C-alpha positions in Angstrom: -15.5 7.8 0.2 -13.2 4.8 0.2 -10.5 4.1 2.8 -7.8 4.6 0.2 -9.0 6.6 -2.7 -7.0 6.1 -5.9 -8.7 9.2 -7.4 -7.2 11.6 -4.8 -4.8 14.1 -6.4 -2.0 12.9 -4.0 -1.9 9.6 -5.9 -1.7 11.1 -9.4 2.0 10.3 -9.8 2.9 6.6 -10.3 5.9 6.9 -8.0 3.7 7.8 -5.1 1.4 4.9 -5.8 4.3 2.5 -5.9 5.9 3.9 -2.7 2.6 3.7 -0.9 2.5 0.0 -1.8 6.2 -1.0 -1.3 7.1 0.8 1.9 4.5 -1.1 4.1 5.5 -4.4 2.4 9.2 -3.6 3.1 8.4 -2.7 6.7 6.5 -6.0 7.0 9.7 -7.8 6.1 11.6 -5.9 8.8 8.9 -6.9 11.3 9.1 -10.5 10.3 12.9 -10.5 10.5 12.7 -8.8 13.9 10.4 -11.5 15.3 7.1 -9.6 15.4 4.8 -11.6 13.1 1.7 -9.8 14.3 3.0 -6.4 13.1 4.4 -8.1 10.0 1.0 -9.4 9.0 -0.6 -6.0 9.7 1.9 -4.2 7.5 1.7 -6.9 4.8 -2.1 -6.6 4.7 -1.8 -2.8 4.5 0.7 -3.0 1.6 -1.4 -5.6 -0.2 -4.5 -3.5 0.1 -2.7 -0.4 -1.1 -1.2 -2.4 -4.0 -4.7 -3.6 -5.0 -6.3 -0.2 -4.8 -3.6 1.9 -6.3 -2.0 -0.4 -8.8 -4.6 -2.9 -9.9 -7.8 -0.9 -9.5 -6.0 2.4 -10.1 -7.5 5.9 -10.7 -10.6 6.1 -12.8 -10.5 8.1 -16.0 -12.9 10.9 -15.2 
């Protein structure tokens, strides 16, 4: 079991995969603008990981 499983039925719709990627990245921007670079880095890393797992690796064709 992976930390973020792209084969889970919740991530079947592309809009869900994109939102799971873009929302943390957007929140990272809010944190950087607000002066909290630690939280910004944390949310940017979460968004980058989600983008890699859900958009680049993507679901397998089982």
